[in-house]
C-alpha atoms as an extended CHARMM CRD file, in Angstrom:
* protein
*
       216  EXT
         1         1  MET       CA              0.0000000000        0.0000000000        0.0000000000  PROA      1               0.0000000000
         2         2  PRO       CA              1.3570000000        3.3790000000       -0.8380000000  PROA      2               0.0000000000
         3         3  GLY       CA              0.6320000000        4.8640000000        2.5960000000  PROA      3               0.0000000000
         4         4  GLU       CA              2.3340000000        2.0840000000        4.4330000000  PROA      4               0.0000000000
         5         5  ASP       CA              5.2840000000        2.1650000000        2.0890000000  PROA      5               0.0000000000
         6         6  ALA       CA              5.6840000000        5.8490000000        2.7010000000  PROA      6               0.0000000000
         7         7  ALA       CA              5.4830000000        5.4610000000        6.4910000000  PROA      7               0.0000000000
         8         8  SER       CA              7.9260000000        2.5770000000        6.7460000000  PROA      8               0.0000000000
         9         9  PRO       CA             11.0810000000        4.6220000000        6.0770000000  PROA      9               0.0000000000
        10        10  GLY       CA              9.9870000000        7.1150000000        8.7190000000  PROA      10              0.0000000000
        11        11  ARG       CA              9.5620000000        4.4420000000       11.2860000000  PROA      11              0.0000000000
        12        12  SER       CA             12.8340000000        2.9140000000       10.3140000000  PROA      12              0.0000000000
        13        13  GLY       CA             14.5190000000        6.2920000000       10.6670000000  PROA      13              0.0000000000
        14        14  ARG       CA             13.0130000000        6.8760000000       14.0380000000  PROA      14              0.0000000000
        15        15  GLN       CA             13.9880000000        3.4290000000       15.1820000000  PROA      15              0.0000000000
        16        16  ALA       CA             17.4750000000        4.0010000000       13.8900000000  PROA      16              0.0000000000
        17        17  GLY       CA             17.5870000000        7.3260000000       15.7250000000  PROA      17              0.0000000000
        18        18  LYS       CA             16.4340000000        5.7090000000       18.9040000000  PROA      18              0.0000000000
        19        19  GLY       CA             19.0150000000        3.0100000000       18.4960000000  PROA      19              0.0000000000
        20        20  GLU       CA             21.7400000000        5.5980000000       17.9920000000  PROA      20              0.0000000000
        21        21  ARG       CA             20.6070000000        7.5200000000       21.0730000000  PROA      21              0.0000000000
        22        22  ARG       CA             20.5650000000        4.3460000000       23.1420000000  PROA      22              0.0000000000
        23        23  LEU       CA             23.9990000000        3.5220000000       21.8360000000  PROA      23              0.0000000000
        24        24  GLU       CA             25.2200000000        7.0050000000       22.6980000000  PROA      24              0.0000000000
        25        25  GLU       CA             23.6680000000        6.7240000000       26.1550000000  PROA      25              0.0000000000
        26        26  ARG       CA             25.3910000000        3.4060000000       26.6890000000  PROA      26              0.0000000000
        27        27  GLU       CA             28.6500000000        4.8630000000       25.5060000000  PROA      27              0.0000000000
        28        28  HSD       CA             28.1140000000        7.8360000000       27.8030000000  PROA      28              0.0000000000
        29        29  GLN       CA             27.3130000000        5.5280000000       30.7150000000  PROA      29              0.0000000000
        30        30  LEU       CA             30.4020000000        3.4810000000       29.9190000000  PROA      30              0.0000000000
        31        31  THR       CA             32.4500000000        6.6640000000       29.8040000000  PROA      31              0.0000000000
        32        32  GLU       CA             30.9790000000        7.7810000000       33.1390000000  PROA      32              0.0000000000
        33        33  ARG       CA             31.7000000000        4.3910000000       34.7030000000  PROA      33              0.0000000000
        34        34  GLU       CA             35.2220000000        4.4690000000       33.3160000000  PROA      34              0.0000000000
        35        35  HSD       CA             35.6230000000        7.9730000000       34.7080000000  PROA      35              0.0000000000
        36        36  GLU       CA             34.2570000000        6.8620000000       38.0830000000  PROA      36              0.0000000000
        37        37  ALA       CA             36.5320000000        3.8170000000       37.9900000000  PROA      37              0.0000000000
        38        38  ASP       CA             39.4830000000        6.1130000000       37.2090000000  PROA      38              0.0000000000
        39        39  GLU       CA             38.5070000000        8.3680000000       40.1180000000  PROA      39              0.0000000000
        40        40  ARG       CA             38.1930000000        5.4080000000       42.4750000000  PROA      40              0.0000000000
        41        41  GLU       CA             41.5430000000        4.1080000000       41.2920000000  PROA      41              0.0000000000
        42        42  HSD       CA             43.0430000000        7.5720000000       41.8050000000  PROA      42              0.0000000000
        43        43  GLU       CA             41.5340000000        7.7710000000       45.2850000000  PROA      43              0.0000000000
        44        44  ALA       CA             42.8570000000        4.2980000000       46.0370000000  PROA      44              0.0000000000
        45        45  ASP       CA             46.2990000000        5.4130000000       44.8700000000  PROA      45              0.0000000000
        46        46  GLU       CA             46.0430000000        8.4880000000       47.1020000000  PROA      46              0.0000000000
        47        47  ARG       CA             45.0350000000        6.3880000000       50.0870000000  PROA      47              0.0000000000
        48        48  GLU       CA             47.8510000000        3.9530000000       49.4030000000  PROA      48              0.0000000000
        49        49  HSD       CA             50.2730000000        6.8750000000       49.1150000000  PROA      49              0.0000000000
        50        50  GLU       CA             49.0060000000        8.3340000000       52.3850000000  PROA      50              0.0000000000
        51        51  ALA       CA             49.3000000000        4.8990000000       54.0120000000  PROA      51              0.0000000000
        52        52  ASP       CA             52.8610000000        4.6220000000       52.7410000000  PROA      52              0.0000000000
        53        53  GLU       CA             53.6460000000        8.0650000000       54.1860000000  PROA      53              0.0000000000
        54        54  ARG       CA             52.1090000000        7.1440000000       57.5320000000  PROA      54              0.0000000000
        55        55  GLU       CA             54.0510000000        3.8940000000       57.5740000000  PROA      55              0.0000000000
        56        56  HSD       CA             57.2410000000        5.7900000000       56.7390000000  PROA      56              0.0000000000
        57        57  GLU       CA             56.5410000000        8.2990000000       59.5210000000  PROA      57              0.0000000000
        58        58  ALA       CA             55.8180000000        5.4430000000       61.9180000000  PROA      58              0.0000000000
        59        59  ASP       CA             59.1060000000        3.8050000000       60.9470000000  PROA      59              0.0000000000
        60        60  GLU       CA             60.9280000000        7.0940000000       61.5340000000  PROA      60              0.0000000000
        61        61  ARG       CA             59.2700000000        7.5500000000       64.9340000000  PROA      61              0.0000000000
        62        62  GLU       CA             60.1360000000        3.9860000000       65.8980000000  PROA      62              0.0000000000
        63        63  LYS       CA             63.7170000000        4.5340000000       64.7740000000  PROA      63              0.0000000000
        64        64  ARG       CA             63.9780000000        7.7700000000       66.7890000000  PROA      64              0.0000000000
        65        65  LEU       CA             62.3730000000        6.0400000000       69.7730000000  PROA      65              0.0000000000
        66        66  GLN       CA             64.8730000000        3.1910000000       69.5740000000  PROA      66              0.0000000000
        67        67  GLU       CA             67.7740000000        5.6590000000       69.3320000000  PROA      67              0.0000000000
        68        68  HSD       CA             66.3810000000        7.6590000000       72.2740000000  PROA      68              0.0000000000
        69        69  THR       CA             65.8830000000        4.4830000000       74.3120000000  PROA      69              0.0000000000
        70        70  ALA       CA             69.4320000000        3.3420000000       73.5560000000  PROA      70              0.0000000000
        71        71  LEU       CA             70.7330000000        6.7720000000       74.5820000000  PROA      71              0.0000000000
        72        72  LEU       CA             68.7460000000        6.6700000000       77.8180000000  PROA      72              0.0000000000
        73        73  ARG       CA             70.0890000000        3.2130000000       78.5960000000  PROA      73              0.0000000000
        74        74  GLN       CA             73.6360000000        4.3810000000       77.9730000000  PROA      74              0.0000000000
        75        75  GLN       CA             73.1030000000        7.4530000000       80.1470000000  PROA      75              0.0000000000
        76        76  THR       CA             71.5720000000        5.2730000000       82.8610000000  PROA      76              0.0000000000
        77        77  VAL       CA             74.5860000000        2.9650000000       82.8230000000  PROA      77              0.0000000000
        78        78  GLU       CA             76.9500000000        5.9550000000       82.9660000000  PROA      78              0.0000000000
        79        79  LEU       CA             74.9610000000        7.5750000000       85.7850000000  PROA      79              0.0000000000
        80        80  ARG       CA             74.9630000000        4.3590000000       87.7750000000  PROA      80              0.0000000000
        81        81  ALA       CA             78.6970000000        3.9770000000       87.2400000000  PROA      81              0.0000000000
        82        82  ARG       CA             79.3260000000        7.5710000000       88.3470000000  PROA      82              0.0000000000
        83        83  ALA       CA             76.9610000000        7.1700000000       91.2840000000  PROA      83              0.0000000000
        84        84  THR       CA             78.7460000000        3.9840000000       92.3420000000  PROA      84              0.0000000000
        85        85  SER       CA             82.1060000000        5.7220000000       92.0550000000  PROA      85              0.0000000000
        86        86  VAL       CA             80.9050000000        8.7450000000       94.0210000000  PROA      86              0.0000000000
        87        87  ARG       CA             79.3430000000        6.5170000000       96.6740000000  PROA      87              0.0000000000
        88        88  GLU       CA             82.5060000000        4.4600000000       97.0230000000  PROA      88              0.0000000000
        89        89  ARG       CA             84.6900000000        7.5640000000       97.3060000000  PROA      89              0.0000000000
        90        90  ALA       CA             82.3080000000        9.0580000000       99.8570000000  PROA      90              0.0000000000
        91        91  GLU       CA             82.2940000000        5.8870000000      101.9400000000  PROA      91              0.0000000000
        92        92  GLN       CA             86.0900000000        5.7230000000      101.8100000000  PROA      92              0.0000000000
        93        93  ALA       CA             86.3040000000        9.3620000000      102.8730000000  PROA      93              0.0000000000
        94        94  VAL       CA             83.9580000000        8.6610000000      105.7850000000  PROA      94              0.0000000000
        95        95  GLU       CA             86.0280000000        5.6570000000      106.8580000000  PROA      95              0.0000000000
        96        96  ARG       CA             89.2280000000        7.6950000000      106.8040000000  PROA      96              0.0000000000
        97        97  ALA       CA             87.6310000000       10.6000000000      108.6750000000  PROA      97              0.0000000000
        98        98  GLU       CA             86.1490000000        8.2580000000      111.2790000000  PROA      98              0.0000000000
        99        99  ALA       CA             89.4980000000        6.5090000000      111.7410000000  PROA      99              0.0000000000
       100       100  VAL       CA             91.2490000000        9.8500000000      112.3030000000  PROA      100             0.0000000000
       101       101  LEU       CA             88.5440000000       11.0120000000      114.7070000000  PROA      101             0.0000000000
       102       102  ASN       CA             88.5600000000        7.7570000000      116.6850000000  PROA      102             0.0000000000
       103       103  ALA       CA             92.3520000000        7.8200000000      116.9800000000  PROA      103             0.0000000000
       104       104  ASN       CA             92.3120000000       11.4420000000      118.1290000000  PROA      104             0.0000000000
       105       105  GLN       CA             89.5560000000       10.7150000000      120.6440000000  PROA      105             0.0000000000
       106       106  ASP       CA             91.5310000000        7.7740000000      122.0570000000  PROA      106             0.0000000000
       107       107  ARG       CA             94.6840000000        9.8650000000      122.3880000000  PROA      107             0.0000000000
       108       108  THR       CA             92.7290000000       12.7220000000      123.9290000000  PROA      108             0.0000000000
       109       109  ARG       CA             91.0240000000       10.4540000000      126.4600000000  PROA      109             0.0000000000
       110       110  ARG       CA             94.3530000000        8.8920000000      127.4370000000  PROA      110             0.0000000000
       111       111  ALA       CA             95.9830000000       12.3180000000      127.7520000000  PROA      111             0.0000000000
       112       112  GLU       CA             93.0720000000       13.6440000000      129.8240000000  PROA      112             0.0000000000
       113       113  ALA       CA             93.3030000000       10.5900000000      132.0950000000  PROA      113             0.0000000000
       114       114  ALA       CA             97.0630000000       11.1270000000      132.4710000000  PROA      114             0.0000000000
       115       115  LEU       CA             96.4720000000       14.7920000000      133.2670000000  PROA      115             0.0000000000
       116       116  SER       CA             93.8590000000       13.8840000000      135.8600000000  PROA      116             0.0000000000
       117       117  ARG       CA             96.2650000000       11.4300000000      137.4900000000  PROA      117             0.0000000000
       118       118  ALA       CA             99.0190000000       14.0590000000      137.4230000000  PROA      118             0.0000000000
       119       119  TYR       CA             96.7310000000       16.6160000000      139.0600000000  PROA      119             0.0000000000
       120       120  ALA       CA             95.7900000000       14.0360000000      141.6910000000  PROA      120             0.0000000000
       121       121  ARG       CA             99.4570000000       13.2410000000      142.3820000000  PROA      121             0.0000000000
       122       122  ALA       CA            100.2570000000       16.9340000000      142.5820000000  PROA      122             0.0000000000
       123       123  ALA       CA             97.4000000000       17.4630000000      145.0160000000  PROA      123             0.0000000000
       124       124  ARG       CA             98.6350000000       14.5980000000      147.1790000000  PROA      124             0.0000000000
       125       125  GLN       CA            102.1820000000       15.9310000000      147.0710000000  PROA      125             0.0000000000
       126       126  GLN       CA            101.0300000000       19.4170000000      148.0010000000  PROA      126             0.0000000000
       127       127  ALA       CA             99.0580000000       17.9450000000      150.8780000000  PROA      127             0.0000000000
       128       128  ASN       CA            102.1310000000       16.0190000000      152.0400000000  PROA      128             0.0000000000
       129       129  VAL       CA            104.2460000000       19.1570000000      151.7560000000  PROA      129             0.0000000000
       130       130  ALA       CA            101.7200000000       21.0890000000      153.8150000000  PROA      130             0.0000000000
       131       131  ARG       CA            101.7620000000       18.4170000000      156.4860000000  PROA      131             0.0000000000
       132       132  SER       CA            105.5870000000       18.3410000000      156.4620000000  PROA      132             0.0000000000
       133       133  VAL       CA            105.7510000000       22.1110000000      156.8290000000  PROA      133             0.0000000000
       134       134  ARG       CA            103.4770000000       21.9270000000      159.8240000000  PROA      134             0.0000000000
       135       135  ARG       CA            105.7470000000       19.2570000000      161.2740000000  PROA      135             0.0000000000
       136       136  GLY       CA            108.8340000000       21.2900000000      160.5400000000  PROA      136             0.0000000000
       137       137  GLU       CA            110.1220000000       18.8610000000      157.9200000000  PROA      137             0.0000000000
       138       138  GLN       CA            111.8290000000       20.0460000000      154.7390000000  PROA      138             0.0000000000
       139       139  ARG       CA            110.4940000000       18.4580000000      151.5040000000  PROA      139             0.0000000000
       140       140  PRO       CA            110.8380000000       19.7120000000      147.9180000000  PROA      140             0.0000000000
       141       141  VAL       CA            107.8780000000       21.5600000000      146.5020000000  PROA      141             0.0000000000
       142       142  PRO       CA            106.3810000000       19.8110000000      143.4230000000  PROA      142             0.0000000000
       143       143  GLN       CA            107.2780000000       21.4390000000      140.1210000000  PROA      143             0.0000000000
       144       144  GLN       CA            104.3500000000       22.7290000000      138.0130000000  PROA      144             0.0000000000
       145       145  SER       CA            106.2100000000       22.6720000000      134.6970000000  PROA      145             0.0000000000
       146       146  ASP       CA            105.3690000000       19.0260000000      134.0070000000  PROA      146             0.0000000000
       147       147  LEU       CA            101.6950000000       19.6270000000      134.6930000000  PROA      147             0.0000000000
       148       148  THR       CA            101.6290000000       22.6990000000      132.4670000000  PROA      148             0.0000000000
       149       149  GLU       CA            103.2840000000       20.8080000000      129.6210000000  PROA      149             0.0000000000
       150       150  LEU       CA            100.8300000000       17.9470000000      129.9720000000  PROA      150             0.0000000000
       151       151  ALA       CA             97.8780000000       20.3450000000      130.1010000000  PROA      151             0.0000000000
       152       152  ASP       CA             99.0990000000       22.0310000000      126.9110000000  PROA      152             0.0000000000
       153       153  HSD       CA             99.4140000000       18.6250000000      125.2720000000  PROA      153             0.0000000000
       154       154  VAL       CA             95.8430000000       17.7440000000      126.2320000000  PROA      154             0.0000000000
       155       155  LEU       CA             94.5850000000       21.0830000000      124.9060000000  PROA      155             0.0000000000
       156       156  ALA       CA             96.3370000000       20.4720000000      121.5640000000  PROA      156             0.0000000000
       157       157  LEU       CA             94.8170000000       17.0110000000      121.3440000000  PROA      157             0.0000000000
       158       158  ARG       CA             91.3540000000       18.3900000000      122.0580000000  PROA      158             0.0000000000
       159       159  LYS       CA             91.7640000000       20.9100000000      119.2520000000  PROA      159             0.0000000000
       160       160  ARG       CA             92.9180000000       18.1960000000      116.8570000000  PROA      160             0.0000000000
       161       161  THR       CA             89.9500000000       16.0550000000      117.8380000000  PROA      161             0.0000000000
       162       162  ALA       CA             87.5410000000       18.9500000000      117.2630000000  PROA      162             0.0000000000
       163       163  THR       CA             89.0940000000       19.5750000000      113.8430000000  PROA      163             0.0000000000
       164       164  ALA       CA             88.7710000000       15.9030000000      112.9100000000  PROA      164             0.0000000000
       165       165  ALA       CA             85.1350000000       15.9000000000      114.0460000000  PROA      165             0.0000000000
       166       166  ALA       CA             84.4290000000       18.9820000000      111.9260000000  PROA      166             0.0000000000
       167       167  ARG       CA             85.9410000000       17.3020000000      108.8720000000  PROA      167             0.0000000000
       168       168  LEU       CA             83.9190000000       14.1730000000      109.5160000000  PROA      168             0.0000000000
       169       169  ALA       CA             80.7420000000       16.2740000000      109.7610000000  PROA      169             0.0000000000
       170       170  VAL       CA             81.4920000000       17.8840000000      106.3820000000  PROA      170             0.0000000000
       171       171  THR       CA             82.1790000000       14.4730000000      104.8340000000  PROA      171             0.0000000000
       172       172  GLU       CA             78.9600000000       13.0030000000      106.2290000000  PROA      172             0.0000000000
       173       173  GLU       CA             77.0280000000       15.9850000000      104.8800000000  PROA      173             0.0000000000
       174       174  GLN       CA             78.4720000000       15.3660000000      101.4070000000  PROA      174             0.0000000000
       175       175  VAL       CA             77.5820000000       11.6870000000      101.6840000000  PROA      175             0.0000000000
       176       176  ALA       CA             74.0120000000       12.5980000000      102.6580000000  PROA      176             0.0000000000
       177       177  ARG       CA             73.7140000000       14.8450000000       99.5940000000  PROA      177             0.0000000000
       178       178  THR       CA             75.0610000000       12.0850000000       97.3630000000  PROA      178             0.0000000000
       179       179  TYR       CA             72.4940000000        9.6010000000       98.6370000000  PROA      179             0.0000000000
       180       180  ASP       CA             69.7540000000       12.2290000000       98.3310000000  PROA      180             0.0000000000
       181       181  GLN       CA             70.5930000000       12.5280000000       94.6300000000  PROA      181             0.0000000000
       182       182  LEU       CA             70.5380000000        8.7480000000       94.2380000000  PROA      182             0.0000000000
       183       183  ALA       CA             67.2000000000        8.5840000000       96.0390000000  PROA      183             0.0000000000
       184       184  SER       CA             65.6830000000       11.2220000000       93.7280000000  PROA      184             0.0000000000
       185       185  ARG       CA             66.7080000000        9.1460000000       90.6940000000  PROA      185             0.0000000000
       186       186  ASP       CA             65.2300000000        5.9330000000       92.1000000000  PROA      186             0.0000000000
       187       187  PRO       CA             62.3900000000        6.8640000000       94.5030000000  PROA      187             0.0000000000
       188       188  ARG       CA             61.2100000000        3.2550000000       94.7640000000  PROA      188             0.0000000000
       189       189  ASN       CA             64.5110000000        2.1370000000       96.2900000000  PROA      189             0.0000000000
       190       190  PRO       CA             64.4960000000        2.9320000000      100.0460000000  PROA      190             0.0000000000
       191       191  GLY       CA             68.2120000000        2.1770000000      100.4730000000  PROA      191             0.0000000000
       192       192  PRO       CA             69.6690000000        5.5600000000       99.3830000000  PROA      192             0.0000000000
       193       193  ARG       CA             67.1390000000        7.4970000000      101.4750000000  PROA      193             0.0000000000
       194       194  ARG       CA             67.9520000000        5.4150000000      104.5500000000  PROA      194             0.0000000000
       195       195  ARG       CA             71.6770000000        5.9010000000      104.0530000000  PROA      195             0.0000000000
       196       196  ALA       CA             71.1840000000        9.6390000000      103.5910000000  PROA      196             0.0000000000
       197       197  ASP       CA             69.3730000000        9.7700000000      106.9460000000  PROA      197             0.0000000000
       198       198  GLU       CA             72.1480000000        7.7380000000      108.5620000000  PROA      198             0.0000000000
       199       199  ALA       CA             74.7610000000       10.1130000000      107.1560000000  PROA      199             0.0000000000
       200       200  ARG       CA             72.8650000000       13.1210000000      108.5360000000  PROA      200             0.0000000000
       201       201  GLU       CA             72.6710000000       11.4570000000      111.9640000000  PROA      201             0.0000000000
       202       202  ALA       CA             76.4170000000       10.7880000000      111.8340000000  PROA      202             0.0000000000
       203       203  MET       CA             76.9440000000       14.4360000000      110.8710000000  PROA      203             0.0000000000
       204       204  ARG       CA             74.9150000000       15.5290000000      113.8970000000  PROA      204             0.0000000000
       205       205  ARG       CA             77.0190000000       13.3520000000      116.2330000000  PROA      205             0.0000000000
       206       206  ALA       CA             80.2140000000       14.6900000000      114.6780000000  PROA      206             0.0000000000
       207       207  ARG       CA             79.0250000000       18.2610000000      115.2740000000  PROA      207             0.0000000000
       208       208  GLU       CA             78.3400000000       17.4240000000      118.9080000000  PROA      208             0.0000000000
       209       209  THR       CA             81.8340000000       15.9660000000      119.2310000000  PROA      209             0.0000000000
       210       210  GLU       CA             83.2820000000       19.0910000000      117.6440000000  PROA      210             0.0000000000
       211       211  ARG       CA             81.4600000000       21.3060000000      120.1560000000  PROA      211             0.0000000000
       212       212  LYS       CA             82.5200000000       19.0580000000      123.0600000000  PROA      212             0.0000000000
       213       213  TYR       CA             86.2140000000       19.1600000000      122.2480000000  PROA      213             0.0000000000
       214       214  SER       CA             86.2150000000       22.7970000000      121.1400000000  PROA      214             0.0000000000
       215       215  SER       CA             85.2650000000       23.9020000000      124.6540000000  PROA      215             0.0000000000
       216       216  SER       CA             88.2690000000       24.0570000000      126.9890000000  PROA      216             0.0000000000
């Protein structure tokens, strides 16, 4: 039929146009999906790059932490070695000071005892002389030079003892400070604090000894 024959090319054209549009839409959708896939891939690359940077930073922090830890360990070993050396020197100084003080105290006590005996003998001799004078007897008067010399010797010993006690007090004070520093570095260890207190008590006793032998 003529009408149908005339309409058929139009329908075919429209169908062809629709087919082309659908094909273009599919191509556009494919392009969009490819673009989205490219964006996702780019984002994934960015995230991977950021993860690599974070991992690198973490590695650097771990490396610095390890170096810092090794340095702290080395410093701790050195501090302990120095602290041990200082403690040993302080204890040796205390032992020497105590030995000097004890020796001086012994000599002073012996000299004071000898002086007391000399004074007692002199008193007895003076009493005998007084009795002899009353009886008309002639006896030599005791000489005071020996007593004076002995008294001077005792006074010198007392001064030496006071000086030794003063030095011991200074040494004990230094020891107390040393143990105070050790205690501040290791608060959980009661040993250094106890030894610091003992050193301060020894310092107090040494000061009392100094005052005792300084008075004449």
